[in-house]
BADO-708451 format. One record per atom (N, C-alpha, C): residue in one letter; x, y, z. Coordinates in steps of 0.001 Angstrom, whole numbers, padded with zeros to 6 digits, always signed. Each point is the difference from the previous one (the first is absolute). Example, Ala and Ser with C-alpha at 12.3 -4.5 7.8 and 13.67 -1.06 7.14 Angstrom:
REM BADO-708451
a+013190-005690+007800 a-000890+001190+000000 a+000900+001200+000000 s-000350+001050-000720 s+000820+001190+000060 s-000770+001090+000730 
This chain:
REM BADO-708451
m+214642+128532+100273 m-001236-000739+000249 m-001128+000712-000694 t-000701-000649-000847 t-001117+000643-000642 t-001279-000494+000598 s-001106+000542-000411 s-001182-000308+000708 s-001209-000226-000843 t-001130-000142+000678 t-001162-000354-000774 t-001306+000430+000568 t-001041-000077-000774 t-001329+000216+000499 t-000663-001330+000096 s+000596-000856+000743 s-000426-001357-000072 s-001318-000258+000659 t-000785+000942+000236 t-001298-000294+000540 t-000974+001096-000272 t+000058+000450-001177 t-000908+001051-000373 t-000601-000374-001323 s-000349+000936-000851 s-000625-000369-001231 s+001030-000127-001085 t+000625-001107-000087 t+001021-000232-001007 t+000215-001476-000176 t+000214-000417-001217 t+000238-001411-000189 t+001352-000257-000620 s+000704+001049-000287 s+001307-000159-000585 s+000928-000646+000992 t+000970-000753-000443 t+000933-000605+000930 t+001418+000315-000417 t+000875+000035+000966 t+001384+000284-000281 t+000827-000741+001005 s+001138-000480-000371 s+000720-000737+000977 s+001059+000842+000641 t+000482-000467+001124 t+000906+000789+000798 t+000932-000843+000799 t+000962+000612+000535 t+000933-000699+000823 t+000311+000859+001180 k-000160-000474+001117 k+000108+000835+001156 k+001442+000203+000350 t+000531+001007-000011 t+001328+000429+000349 t+000553+000719-001165 t+000792-000415-000797 t+000534+000855-001010 t-001059+000414-000960 s-001025-000431-000001 s-001042+000413-000900 s-001161-000631+000637 t-001077+000596+000235 t-001078-000737+000530 t-001282+000548-000472 t-000621-000761-000716 t-001300+000379-000442 t-000968-000880+000705 s-000112-001208-000300 s-000967-000765+000715 s+000633-000740+001118 t+000930-000759-000180 t+000959-000525+000920 t+000469-001358-000363 t+001181-000093+000072 t+000607-001286-000054 t+001085+000148+000996 s-000025-000681+001039 s+001023+000248+000926 s+000641-001281+000379 t+001061+000108+000692 t+000601-001223+000412 t+000989+000194+001072 t+000410-001025+000585 t+001139-000007+000823 t+000168-001408+000392 s+000869-000598-000585 s+000215-001339+000350 s+001140+000055+000953 t-000157-000110+001242 t+001081-000085+000941 t-000584-000713+001163 t+000741-000833+000617 t-000606-000696+001098 t+000911+000123+001180 s-000385+000771+000932 s+000808+000129+001183 s-000620-000765+001140 t-001172-000488-000148 t-000696-000742+001037 t-001105-000753-000663 t-000523-000942+000673 t-001164-000634-000580 t-001174+000085+000928 k-000130+001119+000561 k-001197+000247+000763 k-001150+000068-000984 t-001051-000753+000228 t-001108+000037-000937 t-001167+000719+000625 t-000714+000661-000838 t-001154+000737+000472 t-001208-000559-000685 s-000910-000501+000778 s-001155-000614-000594 s-001048+001052-000269 t-000710-000132-001087 t-001045+000949-000303 t-001201-000761-000517 t-001092+000675-000140 t-001171-000678-000480 t-000699+000851-001021 s-001041-000551-000564 s-000848+000668-000950 s+000785+000683-001086 t-000331+000030-001168 t+000671+000753-001038 t-000922+000145-001130 t+000319+000900-000708 t-000729+000253-001190 t+000962+000755-000820 t+000207-000364-001199 t+000994+000729-000735 t-000494+000306-001357 t+000705+000435-000768 t-000233+001177-000736 t-000219-000183-001461 a+000239+000985-000756 a-000624+000108-001280 a+000910+000027-001185 y-000613-000068-001156 y+000755+000135-001245 y-000015+001458-000389 n-001019+000502-000662 n-000079+001441-000130 n-001323+000569+000455 s-000874-000828+000431 s-001235+000479+000602 s-000589-001125+000813 c-000626+000336+001100 c-000632-001028+000827 c-001080-000732-000778 k-000547+000652-001000 k-001080-000616-000760 k+000471-001245-000741 l+001307-000105-000215 l+000534-001158-000705 l+000209-001189+000921 f-000240+000204+001276 f+000339-001031+000966 f-001217-000583+000689 h+000118-001278+000281 h-000981-000669+000844 h+000652-000185+001357 a-000556+000594+001021 a+000617-000055+001325 a-000555-001169+000796 n+000883-000705+000684 n-000459-000940+001008 n+000721+000332+001294 k-000141-000831+000987 k+000530+000352+001317 k+001510+000168-000011 a+000685-000769-000831 a+001453-000014+000071 a+000684+000902-001011 h-000601+000187-001160 h+000717+000739-001023 h-000950+000439-001107 c+000550+000716-000958 c-000777+000414-001158 c+000539-000697-001235 i-000871-000402-000882 i+000400-000694-001215 i-000382+000850-001197 n+000951+000223-000891 n-000297+000722-001220 n-000746-000920-000944 i-001252+000306-000233 i-000847-000887-000795 i+000508-000096-001428 n+000474+001118-000543 n+000440+000010-001387 n+001318-000732-000204 l+000933+000179+000928 l+001337-000548-000184 l+000289-001203+000884 g-000875-000295+000924 g+000229-001118+000901 g+001077+000280+001022 q+000356+001262+000178 q+001046+000351+000951 q-000550+000055+001418 s+000837-000374+000940 s-000399+000049+001401 s+001094+000677+000802 l-000382+000916+000863 l+000946+000652+000891 l-000412-000284+001429 r+000852-000686+000719 r-000246-000256+001412 r+001337-000246+000666 w+000001+000098+001311 w+001241-000107+000759 w-000142-001007+001136 n+001108-000679+000269 n+000060-000869+001167 n-000359+000827+001231 q-000800-000555+000868 q-000442+000747+001167 q+000911-000155+001206 t+001111-000693-000171 t+001028-000054+001031 t+001218+000742-000515 g+000375+001063+000686 g+001139+000788-000425 g+001295-000511+000599 v+001112+000301-000670 v+001328-000382+000470 v+000855+001257+000113 t+000663+000164+001122 t+000872+001153+000197 t+001216-000107-000910 v+000230+001039-000811 v+001136-000007-000923 v+001015+001091+000331 a-000326+000885+000916 a+000943+001023+000448 a-000380+000394+001417 g+001020+000163+000848 g-000257+000262+001411 g-000095-001298+000775 t+000109+000125+001307 t-000009-001187+000858 t-001223-000069+000900 g-000834+001018-000051 g-001151+000039+000893 g+000292+000677+001320 t+001256+000367+000228 t+000368+000747+001203 t+000812+001222-000413 s-000068+001034+000794 s+000688+001246-000315 s+001504-000139+000190 g+000769+000551-000941 g+001447-000043+000108 g+000651+000802-001098 s+001316+000129+000062 s+000730+000798-000981 s+000960-000824-000844 g-000069-001330+000106 g+000840-000848-000824 g-000437+000022-001454 s+000785-000622-000866 s-000293+000036-001434 s-001252-000781-000363 a-000436-000896+000872 a-001219-000769-000259 a-001191+000540+000776 e+000181+001139+000674 e-001036+000505+000906 e-000506+001379-000431 f-001149+000352+000551 f-000577+001331-000175 f-000334+000594+001365 k-000121+001315-000011 k-000505+000701+001177 k-001082+000966-000477 d-001223-000493+000050 d-001170+000764-000451 d+000059+000355-001486 p+000067-000997-000872 p-000005+000280-001443 p-001311+000654-000405 a+000073+000910-000980 a-001175+000805-000332 a-000472-000148-001439 w+000856-000468-000900 w-000368+000026-001428 w+000762-001093-000741 v-000602-000537-001041 v+000677-001002-000826 v-000219+000325-001469 e+001066-000146-000790 e-000059+000159-001456 e+000735-001172-000636 i-000466-000410-001163 i+000647-001093-000731 i+000190+000430-001446 d+001210-000187-000526 d+000274+000458-001352 d-000188-001112-001028 a+000321+000309-001252 a-000236-000936-001099 a+000868-001243+000096 n+001065+000060+000787 n+000872-001155+000204 n-000387-000797+001237 d-001137+000313+000574 d-000481-000650+001214 d+000906+000259+001202 t+000683+001122-000035 t+000789+000441+001150 t-000893+000847+000901 m+000060-000270+001283 m-000870+000674+000960 m+000768+001075+000765 y-000667+001122+000227 y+000560+001098+000779 y-000957+000301+001149 v+000544+000107+001200 v-000826+000230+001184 v+000500+001242+000736 a-000921+000928+000271 a+000324+001164+000824 a+000007-000449+001458 d+001183-000131+000564 d+000188-000513+001360 d+000035+001201+000952 h-001175+000401+000422 h-000252+001306+000607 h+000941+000353+001151 h+000000-000807+001049 h+000780+000359+001181 h+001428-000539-000025 n+000393-000615-001098 n+001416-000290-000233 n+000618+001031-000941 y-000772+000987-000399 y+000491+001105-000836 y+000677-000500-001279 r-000661-000917-000685 r+000642-000569-001182 r-001035-000563-000968 v+000456-000243-001220 v-000767-000770-000973 v+000762-001286-000250 q-000693-001134+000161 q+000602-001306-000189 q-000419-000590-001348 k+000970-000531-000697 k-000227-000641-001296 k+000120-001512+000163 w-001027-000702-000473 w-000008-001453+000075 w-000058-000559-001424 v+001127-000523-000458 v+000045-000617-001322 v-000772-001310+000042 k-000603-000353-001111 k-000784-001229-000064 k+000835-001192+000466 g-000528-000734+000947 g+000683-001180+000521 g+000916+000272+001176 a+000184+001270+000372 a+000910+000333+001099 a-000625-000327+001349 t+000843-000262+000972 t-000468-000243+001360 t+000259+001193+000909 n+000745+000984-000508 n+000281+001215+000754 n-000114+001207-000922 g-000310+001135+000595 g-000066+001229-000769 g+001335+000710-000029 v+000137+000917-000950 v+001191+000833-000132 v-000443+001456+000099 t+000693+000788+000797 t-000353+001409+000141 t+000443+000769-001236 v-000966+000617-000698 v+000329+000785-001193 v-000104+001497+000266 v-000742+000376+001026 v-000070+001400+000425 v+000067+000030+001519 d+000927+000785+000529 d+000163+000161+001443 d-000194+001476+000328 v-001068+000308+000741 v-000286+001404+000327 v+000122+000248+001503 s+000815-000804+000659 s+000132+000115+001454 s+000615+001332+000418 t+000710+000667-000899 t+000634+001272+000356 t-000815+001213-000442 t-001095-000222-000719 t-000770+001134-000528 t-001278+000277+000779 g-000387-000919+000871 g-001228+000195+000761 g-001252-000469-000709 d+000168-000634-001161 d-001161-000509-000730 d-000464-001330+000579 h-001309-000154+000115 h-000594-001297+000289 h-000672-000453-001295 p+000589-000925-000737 p-000575-000396-001292 p-001436-000480+000157 e-000890+000585-000764 e-001410-000344+000108 e-000519-000658-001266 s+000224+000607-001145 s-000483-000590-001248 s+001048+000139-001089 i-000112-000886-000992 i+000977-000100-001080 i-000743-000042-001322 t+000559+000655-001005 t-000442-000244-001371 t+001199+000181-000918 f-000136-000463-001236 f+001062+000099-000990 f-000531+000680-001254 d+000846+000784-000658 d-000414+000563-001276 d+000441-000909-001144 k-000319+000396-001231 k+000267-000846-001161 k+001494-000182-000263 n+000831+000845+000599 n+001448-000098-000171 n+000677-000759+001132 g-000794-000530+000925 g+000557-000790+001087 g+000437+000796+001212 y-000291+001296+000033 y+000317+000800+001187 y-001008-000308+001107 m+000506-000126+001211 m-000857-000255+001155 m-000374+001314+000678 y-001284+000116+000376 y-000485+001139+000776 y-000434-000518+001364 l+000416+000709+001038 l-000213-000473+001365 l-000528+001140+000861 t-001131-000244+000680 t-000506+001015+000925 t+000642-000180+001373 g+000515+001104+000506 g+000447+000061+001386 g-001008+000847+000742 h-001086-000636+000441 h-001151+000793+000424 h+000266+000821+001251 e+000881-000465+000877 e+000296+000794+001192 e+001053+001069-000281 n+000669-000128-001147 n+000981+001011-000406 n-000571+000936-001061 q-001284-000207-000336 q-000760+000922-000849 q+000608+000180-001391 r+000425-001102-000608 r+000550+000119-001344 r-000180-001293-000777 v+000202+000110-001321 v+000113-001164-000874 v+001377+000067-000647 a+000730-001105+000044 a+001334-000060-000593 a+000000-000957-001186 r+000850+000296-000971 r+000139-000846-001196 r+001404-000597-000032 y+000046-001301-000324 y+001264-000725-000024 y+000223-000602-001380 p+001152+000266-000630 p+000298-000644-001282 p+000143-001504+000188 p-000139-000774-001075 p+000191-001453+000112 p+001367-000323+000604 n+000004-000940+000929 n+001232-000487+000623 n+000766+001087+000762 s-000721+000979+000518 s+000650+001069+000759 s-000666+000165+001353 n+000821+000282+001006 n-000494+000260+001347 n-000071+001499+000287 v+000290+000807-001002 v+000032+001446+000180 v-001257+000606-000616 g-000841+000578+000850 g-001258+000557-000471 g+000018+001511-000085 t-000915+000522-000807 t-000178+001438-000163 t-001430+000361+000366 t-000177+001016+000811 t-001349+000446+000341 t-000671+000585-001238 v-001173-000546-000355 v-000719+000480-001183 v-001333+000638+000364 a-000410-000101+001247 a-001234+000645+000451 a+000099+000239+001498 g-000419+001188+000436 g+000057+000337+001407 g+001357+000535+000423 i+000062+000422+001245 i+001238+000483+000607 i+000232-000813+001262 a+001140-000660+000069 a+000283-000912+001103 a-000187+000684+001349 g-000807-000638+000852 g-000186+000473+001358 g-000966+001146+000164 s-000672+000419-001084 s-000871+001172+000076 s-001401-000341-000479 a-000922-000196+000947 a-001388-000316-000335 a-000796+001284-000169 s-000772+000070-001090 s-000773+001206-000260 s-001011-000279-001099 s-000985+000881-000111 s-000962-000087-001098 s+000413+000856-001194 a+001147+000649+000080 a+000508+000759-001144 a+000199-000936-001187 l-000101+000537-001209 l+000049-000843-001195 l+001376-000613-000246 n+001023+000525+000630 n+001336-000579-000164 n+000367-000937+001140 k-000986-000282+000874 k+000263-000864+001143 k-001055-001100+000089 l+000254-000956+000889 l-000900-001128+000216 l-000295-000130+001488 n-001082-000721+000298 n-000325-000281+001397 n-000504-001437+000100 n+000900-000864+000420 n-000270-001435+000143 n-000339-000643-001346 p+000946+000028-000946 p-000223-000667-001283 p+000005-001512+000167 l-000988-000649-000592 l-000111-001457+000142 l-000013-000669-001372 g-001180-000167-000596 g-000054-000667-001291 g+000589+000845-001109 l+000562-000670-001017 l+000513+000736-001143 l-000013-000868-001243 d+000000+000669-001152 d+000030-000671-001293 d+000642+000956-000996 v+000446-000538-001128 v+000648+000824-001017 v-000525-000415-001359 d-000239+000975-000892 d-000532-000336-001313 d+001120-000081-001036 d-000359-000282-001243 d+001001-000183-001050 d+000709+001293-000384 d-000576+001140+000369 d+000659+001286-000240 d+000849+000428+001187 l+000152-000908+000953 l+000816+000202+001198 l-000580+001048+000944 n-001305+000241-000113 n-000682+000795+001016 n-000210-000867+001236 l+000261+000566+001154 l-000111-000725+001260 l-001278+000430+000720 y-000749-000984+000506 y-001245+000273+000720 y+000158-000500+001431 i-000331+000856+000961 i+000265-000300+001408 i-001263+000225+000823 a-000392-001008+000761 a-001114+000137+000941 a+000559+000473+001336 e-000412+001191+000418 e+000439+000564+001274 e-001112-000175+001028 r+000256-000789+001000 r-001045-000281+000981 r-000421+001250+000771 d+000970+000709+000549 d-000358+001093+000901 d-000376+001293-000721 n+000316+000109-001288 n-000516+001121-000789 n-001293-000367-000719 k-000408-001253+000110 k-001245-000490-000596 k-000098+000380-001487 r+001053-000371-000722 r+000030+000360-001416 r+000899-000961-000772 v-000143+000041-001329 v+000926-000670-000912 v+000681+001081-000820 m+001329-000048-000030 m+000786+000991-000723 m+000634-000622-001239 k+000060+000785-001052 k+000716-000382-001220 k+001269+000838-000096 w+001125-000699-000088 w+001289+000663-000165 w+000550-000379-001368 a+000109+000976-000892 a+000612-000260-001299 a+001480-000312+000198 s+000568-000703-000964 s+001417-000342+000089 s+000843+001267+000144 n+000865+000006+001004 n+000917+001116+000285 n-000709+001260+000514 a-001255-000115+000402 a-000717+001158+000543 a+000488+000320+001408 t-000148+001247+000402 t+000356+000410+001359 t-001231+000152+000887 a-001175-000192-000577 a-001249+000041+000767 a-001029-000849-000726 g-000998-000431+000749 g-001043-000827-000583 g-001277+000782-000231 t-000956-000653-000644 t-001335+000564-000174 t-001010-000971+000602 i-001048+000532+000592 i-001020-000841+000625 i-000926-000546-001080 v-000126-001323-000077 v-000918-000604-000966 v-001221-000603+000689 i+000123-000346+001275 i-001131-000445+000815 i+000149+000644+001369 g-001081+000566+000515 g+000070+000543+001349 g-000873+001212+000203 t-000892-000091+000971 t-000831+001126+000424 t-000057-000020+001523 s-000719+000929+000564 s-000103+000053+001461 s-000715-001218+000569 s-000807-000661-000827 s-000754-001161+000484 s+000601-001332-000438 t+001136+000042-000673 t+000646-001226-000460 t+000491-000820+001191 p-000187-001323-000006 p+000546-000816+001093 p+001513-000139-000115 k+000608-000508+001034 k+001430-000287-000052 k+000234-001242-000858 f+001042+000063-000837 f+000296-001094-000917 f+001210-000799+000472 y+000024-001269-000410 y+001165-000838+000273 y+000631-000477-001308 g-000639-000951-000681 g+000554-000527-001236 g-000450+000798-001209 l+000762-000129-001101 l-000329+000676-001250 l+000413-000884-001165 l-000863-000086-001001 l+000265-000811-001184 l-000621+000705-001201 l+000830+000384-000962 l-000503+000693-001180 l-000910-000897-000820 s-000923+000625-000708 s-000935-000754-000829 s+000701-000583-001217 l-000386-001206-000353 l+000512-000623-001219 l-000644+000600-001242 y-001195+000495+000137 y-000798+000353-001166 y-000145+001488-000233 s+000418+000811+000926 s-000124+001445-000152 s+001193+000671+000663 p+000619+000973-000665 p+001190+000638+000574 p-000312+001012+001093 d-001278+000263+000242 d-000332+001062+000952 d-000863-000482+001154 q+000236-001224+000454 q-000703-000476+001187 q+000822-001085+000685 a-000335-000254+001252 a+000755-000970+000790 a-000903-000607+001058 y+000386-001198+000444 y-000607-000589+001187 y+000780+000475+001222 v-000718+000371+001042 v+000621+000351+001275 v-000739-000744+001106 s+000746-000515+000963 s-000621-000693+001132 s+000015+000914+001214 s-001052-000112+000807 s-000112+000816+001210 s-000309-000888+001192 q+000867+000053+000995 q-000240-000730+001239 q-001053+000703+000856 d-000140+001303-000178 d-000982+000756+000784 d-001425-000410-000337 t-000262-000240-001283 t-001364-000299-000447 t-000186-001464-000375 d+001062-000806+000125 d-000067-001423-000360 d-000498-000168-001436 s+000562+000791-000893 s-000454+000002-001387 s+001177+000120-000958 v-000241-000418-001228 v+000899+000267-001120 v-000784+000846-000996 y+000634+001047-000496 y-000680+000915-000923 y+000695+000009-001357 l-000793+000061-001050 l+000510+000344-001319 l-000301+001485-000186 w+001058+000791-000146 w-000172+001449+000060 w+000594+000648-001247 k-000817+000763-000701 k+000492+000748-001155 k+000683+001266+000474 f+001171+000275-000568 f+000761+001168+000420 f-000802+001281-000257 g-000029+000841+001011 g-000712+001262-000102 g-001412-000039+000533 d-000564-001194+000178 d-001362-000104+000524 d-000005+000133+001523 s-001101+000490+000524 s-000109+000168+001452 s-000498-001260+000701 t-000591-000917-000762 t-000490-001261+000562 t+000439-001153-000894 p+000072-001207+000539 p+000453-001144-000805 p-001041-000449-001011 s+000478-000663-001058 s-000899-000578-001003 s-000617-001291+000502 v+000790-000780+000733 v-000431-001307+000490 v+000503-000169+001426 t-000825-000568+000856 t+000401-000336+001363 t-000150-001499+000193 l+001070-000648+000442 l-000003-001443+000227 l+000055-000279+001494 t-001029-000630+000512 t-000028-000426+001402 t-000592-001394+000144 q-000873-000397-000916 q-000767-001234+000124 q+000833-001227-000374 v-000233-001061+000759 v+000691-001266-000236 v-001008-001132+000108 n+000073-000932-000932 n-000832-001200+000073 n+000693-000997+000924 g-000114+000227+001280 g+000666-000830+000993 g-000421+000448+001381 t+000686-000517+001005 t-000284+000373+001380 t+001306+000444+000656 p+000092+001266+000433 p-000975+001078-000085 p-000293+000426-001442 t-001044+000786-000142 t-000463+000386-001330 t+000591+001323-000478 t+000899+000579+000782 t+000633+001257-000388 t+001494-000058+000297 l+000746+000902-000612 l+001429+000111+000254 l+000257+000590+001386 k+001176-000317+000546 k+000411+000564+001282 k+001500+000288-000054 n+000328+001286-000074 n+001390+000442-000054 n+000708-000485-001272 p-000526+000327-001175 p+000683-000385-001242 p+001293+000784-000169 r+001014-000663-000555 r+001307+000657-000128 r+000518-000130-001428 g+001010-000858-000228 g+000586-000107-001329 g-000929-000663-001000 m+000212+000329-001291 m-000842-000520-001084 m+000890-000431-001162 e-000545-000876-000838 e+000725-000435-001195 e-000969-000556-001015 y+000448-000121-001258 y-000789-000602-001070 y+000574-001349-000391 d-000871-000872-000525 d+000504-001179-000695 d+000145+000344-001476 t+000406-000964-000810 t+000255+000279-001407 t-001264+000203-000809 y-001165-000181+000633 y-001268+000202-000694 y-000674+001301+000412 g+000646+000783+000834 g-000545+001289+000387 g-000886-000011+001218 n-000102-001129+000692 n-000782-000054+001233 n+000802+000615+001147 l-000688+000606+000922 l+000627+000704+001114 l-000019-000860+001259 y+001145-000075+000682 y+000124-000757+001248 y+000327+000970+001134 v-000681-000178+001116 v+000131+000906+001142 v+000412-000798+001230 s+001024+000466+000693 s+000379-000633+001268 s-000925+000539+001089 d-000891-000857+000450 d-001046+000348+000974 d+000537-000343+001386 q+000789+000913+000558 q+000877-000329+001123 q-000720-000550+001220 e-000961+000724+000510 e-000615-000404+001262 e-001004-001140-000161 n-000319-000348-001239 n-000827-001186-000244 n+000847-001210-000376 h+001321+000161+000006 h+000941-001113-000176 h-000196-000715-001342 r-000158+000782-001071 r-000292-000622-001292 r+000409+000928-001142 v+000006-000583-001194 v+000187+000759-001234 v-001298-000077-000784 v-000449+001150-000482 v-001273+000089-000714 v+000263+000428-001438 m-000672-000653-000947 m+000115+000334-001411 m-001270+000689-000489 y+000183+001098-000724 y-001105+000672-000684 y+000193-000197-001495 c-000890-000788-000581 c+000086-000287-001416 c-000236+001271-000807 v+000542+000030-001203 v-000271+001105-000913 v-001510+000200-000102 n-000434+001228+000143 n-001416+000384-000092 n-000843-000410+001205 s+000622-000453+001078 s-000772-000430+001164 s+000311+000881+001202 t-001006+000254+000815 t+000205+000733+001249 t-000223-000894+001216 i-000169-001289-000228 i-000134-000971+001086 i+001253-000863+000013 g+000724+000016+001111 g+001237-000746+000083 g-000214-001475+000272 k+001011-000801-000370 k-000002-001441+000253 k+001242-000345+000812 v-000148-000845+000987 v+001129-000382+000847 v+000892-000971-000763 v+001278+000336-000079 v+000964-000827-000726 v+000737-000935+000946 v+000576+000546+001050 v+000595-000816+001061 v-000384+000631+001329 e-000093-000837+001010 e-000468+000460+001309 e+000661-000838+001079 d+000446+000652+001056 d+000632-000699+001118 d-000933+000062+001202 l-000548-001139+000368 l-000951-000065+001109 l+000614-000606+001255 a+001324+000027+000084 a+000664-000560+001174 a-000490+000685+001269 a-000202-000789+001040 a-000500+000549+001265 a+001037+000906+000657 k+001269-000293-000214 k+001071+000777+000614 k+000893+000601-001080 d+000245+001287+000101 d+000908+000720-000890 d-000283-000229-001484 p-001222+000230-000454 p-000256-000105-001438 p+000767+001084-000749 m+000282-000259-001263 m+000773+000976-000767 m-000774+001313-000153 k+000762+001069-000137 k-000580+001319-000263 k+000632+000543-001279 p-000651-000229-001129 p+000595+000410-001280 p+000164+001516-000086 m+001207+000429-000348 m+000260+001423-000196 m+000227+000336-001463 d+000385-001001-000784 d+000186+000214-001429 d-000041-001348-000696 v-000208+000028-001316 v-000084-001225-000795 v+000793+000180-001282 a+000419-001126-000581 a+000745+000023-001256 a-000189-001335-000710 f+000341-000022-001285 f-000062-001227-000796 f+001332-000230-000689 d+000341-001285-000199 d+001158-000306-000830 d-000455-000293-001428 s+000931-000399-000854 s-000315-000193-001415 s-000922-001177-000243 n-000156-000864+000983 n-000925-001131-000109 n-001319+000256+000724 l-000209+001231+000416 l-001200+000401+000736 l-000129-000690+001353 n+001127-000419+000574 n-000014-000364+001410 n-000192+001288+000801 l-000744-000099+001079 l-000364+001166+000800 l+000908+000100+001227 y+000536+001200+000236 y+000872+000249+001148 y-000667+001028+000911 v-000066-000327+001266 v-000659+000860+000977 v+001024+000443+001039 l+000155+001311+000141 l+000888+000526+001031 l-000766+000090+001309 d+000393-000827+000949 d-000595-000018+001339 d+000927+000790+000911 g-000263+001306+000127 g+000904+000867+000748 g+000184-000402+001446 p-001077-000089+000792 p+000155-000409+001392 p+000578-001408+000145 g-000208-000845-001010 g+000551-001353+000028 g+001435-000084-000466 q+000581+001132-000421 q+001414+000079-000390 q+000345-000987-001117 q-000857-000066-001022 q+000225-000993-001046 q-000740+000363-001286 v+000432-000635-001082 v-000751-000005-001255 v-000448-001429-000241 v-001290-000174-000255 v-000590-001327-000169 v-000419-000179-001454 k+000359-001128-000563 k-000324-000316-001395 k-001169-000976-000061 y-000966+000337-000857 y-001128-000886-000284 y+000122-000437-001456 k+000234-001269-000192 k+000277-000511-001339 k-001257-000051-000847 r+000143+000460-001229 r-001113-000120-000941 r-000177-001465-000373 l-001235-000453-000009 l-000299-001391-000315 l-000340-000165-001476 
């Protein structure tokens, strides 16, 4: 998964695919295990390579130069999960993360089922591709490197494991299983992670309040973000435009930061939203679209927020205003057609919002 500075001073754009490669995001998962629909309202969507090229209205943004429009249906359809907790092939038990590869295959970290479920496009049930029920790992986040290897955080087992393509046998590549510590060869509650083209692994450790860089085959990491005043981090997404910075989300401060490695303070802080409420609340997973815009799962506000390239004011993309059990987005992804997928962890489902 690669990353971007999709809301700072940059107009360059790069495309991405969330899962085996992810720069901006193209995600997918075409699978329908239920047709529970989730209604949402208000939207505003996104950009070409700069917000300046777009004319925004209430529903979407239009590229003035190219006549392109990006907007999504405001009624979502469940494409994975049944909406109730379970361990069957069509069910989840507290899913935590979603990734979609270039083939529009979806991977879900099924946290309390101790597994990663693979949903091929058009499938009605998932297939277990990683089973960690015997290792003590609770799968939290997933990313893929350029060679198709899967990296999986087992945050309660204090490690990151790597799995070759089509293999259920993982190798610990960061941390020591079962041993939480601030030592450089150990981890403490690893959550978000990303990997660059040189196969360096970046890990957001919540309880050590730091981001660690682990070179390929290293036995210890180096701290690239983290001081005594650093907040606890959850999600992590490498910058698309610079090899030495990343976006990190913090539930403690209800903010997303663009942070240059080695700096004691962030370059950019994202909290503002052009919507109601006007700020983020418990932001978690993040992703890019193919134009370099940043999308944030705004969990406690029941919505997904987009930050256009060069903008620090977010726009609401999809929102669930249901009076009872509104969705709580924990992660987001895109397929190759820029359909938007929202992982609703407490709702035990992945919801698809079709691009219009």
